[in-house]
C-alpha positions in Angstrom: 7.3 9.8 8.8 4.5 12.1 9.9 3.8 13.1 13.6 0.4 11.5 13.2 1.9 8.1 12.6 4.5 8.5 15.3 1.9 8.9 18.0 -0.6 6.4 16.6 -1.9 3.7 18.9 -3.3 0.4 17.8 -5.1 -1.6 20.5 -2.9 -1.3 23.6 0.4 -0.6 21.8 1.8 2.8 20.7 4.0 3.1 17.6 6.9 4.0 20.0 6.5 0.9 22.1 6.3 -1.3 19.0 9.4 0.3 17.6 11.5 0.3 20.8 10.3 -2.8 22.6 9.0 -3.1 26.1 10.3 -1.4 29.3 11.3 -3.6 32.3 8.0 -3.1 34.0 5.8 -3.7 30.9 2.5 -4.7 32.4 2.0 -7.7 30.1 5.3 -9.5 30.7 4.6 -13.0 32.2 6.0 -12.4 35.8 4.4 -9.0 36.1 1.0 -10.4 35.1 1.5 -13.2 37.6 2.4 -10.8 40.4 5.8 -12.4 40.9 8.2 -9.6 39.8 7.2 -6.1 38.9 10.3 -5.5 36.8 11.5 -8.8 35.4 13.1 -7.7 32.1 16.8 -7.3 32.4 18.6 -4.3 31.0 19.4 -5.1 27.3 22.8 -6.7 27.1 25.3 -7.9 24.5 26.9 -6.2 21.5 24.8 -4.4 18.9 23.7 -6.9 16.2 24.1 -5.6 12.7 22.5 -7.5 9.8 24.9 -6.7 6.9 23.9 -6.7 3.2 25.5 -10.1 2.6 23.2 -11.6 5.2 20.1 -9.9 3.8 20.9 -11.3 0.4 21.2 -14.8 1.9 17.9 -14.3 3.8 16.2 -13.4 0.5 17.6 -16.4 -1.3 17.3 -19.1 1.4 14.4 -17.8 3.4 16.3 -18.0 6.7 19.3 -16.5 8.4 21.5 -17.5 11.4 22.5 -14.7 13.7 25.6 -15.6 15.7 25.9 -14.8 19.4 22.6 -13.1 19.4 21.8 -13.8 23.1 24.3 -13.5 26.0 25.0 -16.8 27.8 23.7 -15.5 31.2 20.2 -15.3 29.6 20.3 -18.7 27.9 21.6 -20.4 31.0 19.0 -18.7 33.1 16.2 -19.9 30.7 17.7 -23.5 30.8 17.9 -23.5 34.6 14.2 -22.4 34.9 13.2 -25.2 32.6 15.4 -27.8 34.3 14.0 -26.8 37.7 10.4 -27.3 36.4 11.3 -30.6 34.7 13.0 -31.9 37.9 9.8 -31.1 39.8 7.7 -33.0 37.3 6.0 -29.9 36.1 6.3 -30.3 32.4 3.5 -31.5 30.1 3.9 -33.9 27.2 3.5 -32.4 23.8 3.9 -35.7 22.0 6.4 -38.5 22.6 9.8 -37.2 21.9 8.9 -33.6 22.5 8.2 -31.7 25.7 6.5 -28.4 26.0 8.1 -26.4 28.9 6.4 -23.0 28.7 4.1 -24.0 31.6 4.8 -21.3 34.2 5.3 -17.5 34.2 8.9 -18.1 35.4 9.8 -20.2 32.4 8.0 -17.9 30.0 9.8 -14.9 31.4 13.1 -16.7 30.9 12.2 -17.1 27.2 11.0 -13.5 26.9 14.2 -12.3 28.5 16.3 -14.0 25.8 14.4 -12.2 23.1 13.7 -8.7 24.6 16.5 -8.7 27.2 19.2 -9.1 24.5 19.8 -7.0 21.5 18.0 -9.5 19.2 14.6 -7.7 19.4 16.3 -4.5 18.5 18.0 -6.1 15.4 14.7 -7.6 14.3 12.9 -4.4 14.6 15.4 -2.9 12.2 15.0 -5.8 9.8 11.2 -6.2 10.0 9.9 -2.9 11.4 8.0 -2.3 14.6 6.1 -5.1 16.3 4.2 -5.5 19.5 6.3 -6.7 22.5 6.9 -10.4 22.8 5.1 -11.7 25.9 5.0 -15.5 25.2 6.6 -18.1 23.0 6.7 -21.9 22.4 9.6 -24.0 23.6 9.5 -27.4 21.9 12.5 -29.1 23.4 13.6 -32.5 22.3 14.8 -35.1 24.8 17.7 -37.3 23.8 17.5 -40.9 22.7 16.3 -43.2 25.6 17.7 -46.5 26.8 15.2 -48.4 24.8 16.6 -46.9 21.6 13.6 -44.6 21.0 14.6 -41.4 19.0 12.2 -38.5 19.2 11.7 -35.3 17.4 11.2 -36.5 13.9 8.4 -34.7 12.0 9.4 -36.0 8.6 11.1 -34.3 5.6 8.1 -32.7 3.9 7.9 -29.9 6.4 5.1 -27.5 7.3 4.4 -23.8 7.7 2.9 -22.7 11.0 -0.8 -22.1 10.9 -1.4 -25.4 9.0 -4.1 -27.4 10.8 -3.0 -30.5 12.6 -5.2 -33.6 11.9 -7.7 -34.0 14.7 -8.9 -37.6 14.9 -12.5 -36.6 15.6 -12.8 -34.8 12.2 -10.5 -36.6 9.8 -11.7 -40.0 8.5 -9.9 -43.1 9.6 -11.4 -45.1 6.8 -13.8 -45.0 3.9 -16.7 -45.9 6.3 -16.2 -42.7 8.3 -16.6 -40.7 5.1 -19.8 -42.4 4.2 -21.1 -42.0 7.8 -20.7 -38.3 7.4 -22.9 -38.4 4.3 -20.1 -37.6 1.9 -19.3 -39.5 -1.3 -15.8 -41.0 -1.0 -15.7 -41.3 -4.8 -16.2 -37.6 -5.3 -12.8 -35.9 -5.4 -14.2 -32.5 -4.9 -16.1 -33.6 -1.8 -12.8 -34.9 -0.4 -11.0 -31.7 -1.4 -13.4 -29.7 0.7 -14.1 -32.3 3.3 -14.5 -29.8 6.2 -17.1 -27.7 4.4 -19.8 -28.7 6.9 -17.9 -26.9 9.7 -17.4 -23.2 10.2 -14.8 -20.7 11.6 -15.8 -21.4 15.3 -14.7 -25.1 15.2 -11.1 -25.8 16.2 -8.8 -28.8 16.3 -7.2 -30.0 19.6 -4.2 -27.7 19.0 -6.5 -24.7 19.0 -6.3 -24.0 15.3 -9.6 -23.1 13.7 -10.7 -24.9 10.5 -11.4 -21.5 8.9 -9.9 -18.2 9.9 -12.9 -16.0 8.9 -16.7 -16.4 8.7 -16.5 -16.0 4.9 -14.2 -19.0 4.6 -11.7 -17.2 2.3 -8.8 -18.3 4.5 -7.8 -21.6 6.2 -4.3 -20.7 7.2 -2.9 -18.6 10.0 0.2 -16.4 9.4 2.7 -14.0 10.9 5.8 -12.2 9.6 8.9 -14.0 11.0 9.6 -17.3 12.7 12.5 -16.8 15.2 14.4 -19.4 17.1 16.9 -19.1 19.9 19.1 -22.0 21.0 19.6 -22.2 24.7 21.7 -25.4 24.4 24.5 -26.3 22.0 23.1 -27.7 18.7 26.3 -28.1 16.7 26.5 -32.0 16.9 24.8 -33.2 13.8 21.6 -35.1 14.4 20.9 -33.6 17.9 17.4 -32.4 17.0 18.1 -29.2 15.0 15.3 -27.4 13.4 15.2 -28.4 9.7 14.2 -26.0 6.9 13.3 -26.5 3.3 15.8 -24.0 1.9 14.4 -21.7 -0.8 10.8 -23.1 -0.7 9.5 -19.7 0.3 9.7 -18.7 -3.4 7.6 -21.7 -4.3 5.1 -21.2 -1.5 4.4 -17.6 -2.5 3.8 -18.6 -6.1 1.5 -21.4 -4.8 -0.6 -18.9 -2.7 -0.8 -16.5 -5.7 -2.1 -19.4 -7.8 -4.7 -20.2 -5.2 -5.8 -16.5 -5.0 -6.0 -16.1 -8.8 -8.1 -19.3 -9.0 -10.7 -18.0 -6.6 -9.4 -19.5 -3.3 -9.8 -20.2 -0.6 -6.2 -19.6 0.5 -4.7 -22.6 2.3 -6.6 -25.9 2.8 -9.5 -26.4 0.4 -8.0 -24.1 -2.2 -6.5 -25.4 -5.4 -3.7 -27.9 -4.8 -4.4 -28.3 -1.1 -7.2 -30.8 -0.3 -8.4 -31.4 3.3 -8.4 -35.1 2.5 -6.2 -36.4 -0.3 -8.6 -37.9 -2.9 -6.0 -40.5 -4.1 -5.5 -41.7 -0.5 -9.3 -42.3 -0.2 -9.2 -44.4 -3.4 -6.4 -46.5 -1.9 -8.5 -47.1 1.2 -6.3 -45.2 3.6 -7.5 -41.6 3.9 -5.0 -39.0 5.0 -4.8 -35.2 5.2 -3.7 -33.3 2.1 -0.5 -31.3 1.7 0.2 -28.2 -0.4 1.4 -29.1 -3.8 4.9 -27.5 -3.5 5.8 -29.7 -0.4 5.2 -32.9 -2.4 8.4 -32.4 -4.5 12.0 -33.2 -3.5 14.6 -30.4 -3.6 15.2 -29.1 -7.1 18.3 -27.3 -8.5 16.6 -24.0 -7.7 16.7 -25.1 -4.0 20.3 -26.1 -4.1 19.6 -29.8 -4.8 19.4 -32.7 -2.4 20.9 -32.2 1.1 23.9 -34.5 1.8 25.4 -34.1 5.3 27.1 -36.9 7.3 25.2 -37.7 10.5 22.0 -35.9 9.3 19.5 -38.7 9.6 15.9 -39.4 10.7 14.7 -41.4 13.7 15.2 -44.7 11.7 18.7 -43.8 10.7 18.0 -42.9 7.1 19.6 -39.8 5.7 17.6 -36.6 5.5 17.9 -35.3 1.9 15.0 -32.7 1.7 15.6 -30.5 4.8 18.6 -28.4 5.8 19.7 -28.4 9.4 19.9 -25.0 11.3 23.1 -25.5 13.2 23.3 -23.3 16.2 25.6 -22.8 19.1 24.1 -21.8 22.5 23.0 -18.2 22.2 22.7 -18.2 18.4 19.4 -17.4 16.8 17.8 -17.8 13.4 15.1 -15.8 11.7 13.0 -17.2 8.8 10.0 -16.1 6.8 6.7 -17.5 8.0 6.3 -19.1 4.5 9.5 -21.1 4.7 8.5 -24.8 5.5 10.3 -26.3 8.5 10.2 -29.4 10.7 11.5 -30.9 13.9 14.2 -33.5 13.4 15.5 -36.5 15.3 17.6 -36.2 18.4 20.1 -39.1 18.3 22.2 -37.6 21.1 21.8 -38.3 24.8 21.3 -34.6 25.6 18.0 -32.6 25.5 18.0 -30.0 22.8 16.5 -26.7 24.1 15.1 -24.1 21.8 12.6 -21.3 22.1 10.5 -20.2 19.1 8.8 -16.9 18.6 6.2 -15.8 16.0 6.6 -12.2 15.2 4.1 -10.1 13.2 4.7 -6.6 12.1 2.8 -3.9 13.9 -0.6 -3.1 12.3 -1.7 0.4 13.1 -5.4 -0.2 12.3 -5.7 -3.3 14.4 -8.1 -2.6 17.3 -6.6 -5.5 19.2 -2.8 -4.9 18.6 -0.8 -6.0 21.6 -3.9 -7.3 23.5 -2.4 -9.8 26.0 -5.2 -12.2 25.2 -3.4 -12.9 21.9 -0.2 -14.0 23.8 1.9 -12.1 21.2 4.9 -14.2 20.2 3.3 -17.6 20.4 0.4 -17.2 18.0 0.2 -18.4 14.4 -3.4 -17.1 14.3 -2.9 -13.6 15.3 -6.4 -12.4 14.8 -7.9 -15.1 17.1 -7.9 -15.0 20.9 -5.5 -17.3 22.7 -8.2 -19.9 22.9 -8.6 -19.5 19.1 -12.1 -18.1 19.4 -13.2 -15.6 16.8 -13.7 -11.9 17.3 -15.6 -9.4 15.1 -13.9 -6.8 12.9 -15.2 -3.8 11.0 -13.8 -4.8 7.6 -14.0 -1.2 6.4 -11.4 -0.1 8.9 -9.5 -3.4 9.4 -9.8 -6.6 7.5 -7.1 -8.9 8.9 -8.0 -11.8 6.7 -7.5 -9.9 3.5 -4.2 -8.6 4.9 -3.1 -12.1 5.7 -3.9 -13.2 2.1 -2.1 -10.2 0.8 0.9 -11.1 2.9 1.0 -14.8 1.9 1.0 -13.6 -1.7 3.7 -11.0 -1.1 5.8 -12.4 1.7 8.4 -9.6 1.8 5.7 -6.9 2.1 6.0 -6.8 6.0 9.9 -6.6 6.1 10.8 -2.9 6.1 14.5 -3.5 6.3 14.5 -5.9 3.3 12.9 -3.8 0.7 16.0 -2.6 -1.1 17.5 -6.1 -1.0 14.4 -7.7 -2.5 14.2 -5.0 -5.2 17.9 -5.5 -6.1 17.8 -9.3 -6.2 14.6 -9.3 -8.3 16.3 -6.9 -10.8 19.3 -9.2 -11.0 17.2 -12.3 -11.7 15.0 -10.5 -14.2 11.6 -10.9 -12.4 9.8 -11.5 -9.2 11.2 -15.1 -8.7 14.5 -16.8 -9.3 12.5 -19.5 -11.2 8.9 -19.0 -12.5 6.6 -21.9 -11.6 3.4 -23.3 -13.0 1.0 -25.6 -11.3 -0.6 -28.0 -13.8 -4.2 -29.0 -13.2 -4.4 -32.5 -11.7 -6.6 -35.1 -13.4 -7.7 -36.5 -10.1 -9.9 -33.6 -9.1 -11.0 -30.4 -10.8 -9.7 -27.8 -8.3 -6.4 -29.5 -7.6 -2.9 -28.8 -8.9 0.1 -31.1 -9.3 3.5 -30.2 -7.9 5.0 -27.2 -9.7 7.0 -27.3 -12.9 9.5 -24.7 -14.0 8.3 -22.3 -16.6 10.4 -20.5 -19.2 8.2 -17.5 -18.6 9.4 -15.0 -15.9 7.1 -12.9 -13.7 
């Protein structure tokens, strides 16, 4: 690597800082910024975490990997104590019934940051991914146990999602056919339903802060990052206690789907082929609902390992989960997954709160003029080129076009994983092409730009 690259600075972050992680007095750590503690980050502790070749092969095939004993217990217990103290004081905010969002104070956020950057996990991930800006925030979607009335929370269904998908805001999605007509759109026009949000622009957001379009040119409707990382700061080995669920192997399908969208002219994400804003067939039935990407509409196939069959793995109604695989973690374990691997929250039938912190890591971009800017709350964002309030900024596309880079990454999901390149090349050589199974997306008869769920093709890429 040249000296020029070694000393390069993007935004507020040097290559060295992105490669080595933050010092204890990093000015953008939560407690430092709040003026509570000038040096909150503990000295990194725990044994060195080595990701061996067998694990890398599993990560390539499944799209996720569990890293055992990634975070020392003193850090997980400290994070839990901070959250429990906030919860006891009534300081939490409801995310939705059955979930609570605890990252509401600098003290709690610092506890979460300490688990990531104060352990050896950040070091291991920088070897696996490459350099990335210091983590200064994250999400902690913790699932309370079943209540006395029998309510079981945490269940997001089996279809799954990838972060950056836009949650359905009631003020923009139609509740009935009359809402569609009132907007001046034809409910009988499948293409109008497919691009139902076309009257909006990139400045309009949903209540979760996700914009309807990432860029002014409307080429992209999906946020992205490199790796989705979770840390358990409670035991999650009892089946059905709210584990994260993943759709194992679906990253191979999702990449092929995004490449199909790009090749068909886009946009990438919602409104592109196979991903309507409003599902046209649902409008025809009189019950409009948001569309989903074509790959998620299929149950597990042989290429995914087949249906999931695990005793005690059941949804909030007691029915077996068969599409999603549980990520079973002991306290202090972590998992890392591709951004493009669909995942979901699951039902917590236990009486104990399930505690988990989730980090969104994007590989360092040397040309990004805002790299590491604290307004992006690096670690919590699935729209990494929007401010923390999701408002848009302006880029000089000749020097840095983040939206094209995002499209390129969605269509080549391993491109940002420095430590996986040899493994990816080796596995693709073994399987005789880019994918374990080549897919095709048949044109749907319901609407011209749509695609049906994928079918396996005898042709290999």
